[in-house]
N, C-alpha and C positions, 0 to 999 in steps of 0.2 A: 413465627410472626414477630417475636421480640427482636430477633437478629435482623430481620428485614427492616423493621422500624428504625433500628440503630443505623443501618447502612444508608437509609434514605432520609435521615434526620436533616431537616432544613431544606429538603427538596420535595415540593409537592409532586405527587404521582402524575398529575396532568401535565406538568411542565416537562418532566422526564419523558413521558409518552410523546409529547409534541416534538421534542428534540429528536427522539429516536425515529419518529415517523418522517420528519423532514429530511434527515440524513439518508434514510433508507430509500425514499422516493427519488432523491437526487441521484444516488448511486445507481438505482435500477434504470432510470431513464437514460443515463449516460452509457450504462452497460449495453442497453439495447442498441444504441447508436454504434457502439464499438463492434457489435456482431456483424453489422452490415458493411463495414469499411475494409474488411480483409485483415490478414494477420498483422501487417506493419502499421497501417493507419489505426486499426483497432487497438494495437498495443500503445500507440501514442496517446490515445484517449485513456486507456486503462492505466497507464503509468502516471497520469496526472494525479495530484493529491485529492482525489474525489472522495475518499474516505478520511484520510489524514487531515486534510484541510478543514472540513467541517468540525472534526473532533477538536482540533487545536482552537478553532473559533469558539467552540463551546467551553473549552478549558480556560480560554482567555477571559470569558465572562465570569468564571468561578474563582480564578486565582490571580495573585499578584504577578507583575512582570518577572520578578526573580524566579518564580516557580516555572514559568514558561522557558526562561533562559536555561535553567537546569535541565528541563525535560528535553530540550532540543539537542543537548550534548549526547544524551543516551540514545535519542532517535537517530543521530548520525551513526553511532556505533551499531545499533541494531539494523540499520539499513544494509549492513554487510550480510545479514541472514537472508535477505530477500533473493539475491542471486543463487544462494545455495538451495533455497526452497524451489525456485523455478527450474534449476537444472536437474535436481533429483526427481522432481515431478516429470519433467520432459523425458528423462532417461527411462523411467518406468512406464510412461504413457505409450511408448513405442510398442510395448508387448502386453501391458497389464490393463486391467479395468480401472474405472474411476476411483473405486474405494482404495485399492492397493496403492495406486499412483499418488493420490492425494494424501493418504496417510503417511507415505514415505516422505513426501515433501514437507508436510507439517511437522513430522518428527525431526527432520533435519533443522527446520526453522526453530523448533523448541529447544533443540540442543544448543544452537547458536545463541538463542535468547538466554539460556541458563549460563552460558559462558560469559556473555556480556554482563549479566547480573552478578555473577560470582566475582568478576573483576572489581566490582565496587564502583567507586567514583572515578569517572573519566574526565580528562581534560579534552577540549575540542581538538587539539593537535593529536593527542593519542587516538581519539576516535577516527580522525581522518586518516592517520597512518594505518589504522586497523582495516578500514574498508577499501583503501586504494588498491592494494594488491588483489583483494578478492574480486573487485570489479574488473581489473585488468585481465585476470585469468578467465573470469566468467564470460566476458564479452567475446573472448576468443573461442571458448568452447561453445557458446550459444550459436555460432554460425552453422554448426553441423545440424542444428534442429530447425533452421529456417530455410534451408535450400529446397526449392522445388515443392513446397507444400502450400496448397491453396486452402483458404477457409471456405468450405462449402456451406450453402444455405440449407436449412432443414426446417421441418415443420415445428412451429412453436406451440406449446400448450400453455393454457392460462396458469397451470400450477407452477410453471417455471418462474413466473413473476412473483407468485405468492411465496415460493420457496426462497427466492433471493431476498425479497423484502423482509421476511421474518428473520432470516439469518443475519443480514446486515443490521437490522434494527436491534436485535438481541445483543450482538457484540458491541454495537455503539453504546447501548445502555450500560453494558458491563464496564466499558472504559470510563464513561462519565461518572458512574457511581464509584468505581474503584479509585478514581483520581482524588476523591474526597477523603480517602482513608489510607493512601499509600504514598511513599515518597515520590518526588518528581521523577527520579530515575526510573522507577517502575512504570509510571505513566508514560514516559518516553518510549518504553518498550511496547506497551499495550497499544499506543497510538499508531505504530507502524506495522501492526499485524497485517498479514496479507489477506485482508477481508475481501476486497474487490476481486482479486485474482482467484481466491478460493470460491467465491460465489459464481464467478465465470466458469470455473472448472466444473462445478457441480451441475451446471446447466449445459455447457457446451460439450464436454467430453462424451456424454451419452448420445448427444445429437449429431455431432460432426466428427467424432473420433478423437483418439488420443493424439496422434501426430499433428493434426490441424490445431488442436488446442495448445499443444506443446510449442508450436511455432509462434503462436501469439504471445505466450509467456516468455519465450526466448527473446522476442523482439522488445519486450518491455524493459529489458535490462538497460538499453541505451537511454531510455527515458528516465529510469530511476536514478541515473547519475545526476540528472538535474535536481532531483529531490534532495540528494545528499548536499549539493551545493546550496540549495535553498535553505536547508536546516542550518548550515554553517552561517549563511548570511543573516538569518533571523537571530541567531545567537549573538552575533557580533553587532548587529544594528540596533537591537532593542535598547541597550544602555545609552545609545547616542540619539536615536530617532524617536524612541518611545515604542510602546507595545503594538499599537495598530499600524503605524507606518512600517514597523519591522515585519509584521505578518504580511502586510501588503507587498512588501519587497520580495518575500519568499514566494508568494503566489505568482508574482510577475516573472520571477526567475524560472519557475517550472514551466510556465506557459511559453516564455521566450525560448527556452532550451528545446522543447519539443517542436516548436515551429522551425527552429534552426535545423533540427534533424530531418524534418520533412522536406525542407528546402534543399538540404544537402543531398538527400536521396533522389530528389527530382532532377537536380543538376547532373548527378552521376548517370541517371537513366537517359538523359538527353545526349550525353557524350558517347553512349554506347551505340 
């Protein structure tokens, strides 16, 4: 109890609970929409900063702009772990159940996170040079998981929603509380954890199968490139534009990037 009181010092429990609930509801509602749109369009929704965005918003209410700037650099670097997570999960999901596939993906993500943390302080240029080759290779490999796979509909149970809400709310609360007691670099890592994709896997893999879920995750990699660009833009713009305009620019970039991907895919489909 004493340790909990120390962790929550200066943060009323009702405020923390409200923040966790709002983020969880937002993520759950959008995740439900994603399930109905098919692997590609669902991935375009899932790759938006539906978890990271609200977390950064809440962090901005708690910390100075310099803290957010420092966190975004590490967020860029840890973005390199998300393609590794998605591809390891997709590879295992072809033949394995949800537990083995998800554990394999999360273990790979954790290993990358440890590498990023062990590196210590990153510059923005170093972080971008780290993630660029990862995404280049991952986007090429992801094509093998997206060909000829349709996202089938399946019966939904009310416990799916409860499961997702509890999972997302708990990890959101962890990031918010942890950010008050850890360096900005660690917060940057926690804020880009694959919360939404993990919650989608937990619900969708048992319902529609591993290959269909893997197709959605593989499609998210194109959208996640926009998140990397957005973090870099936020980092560079906050010192010149201010905290809130900088965060707004990052959100606009992620939205515009995914819209561009959807339009490009539509144009390619019309030409065939």
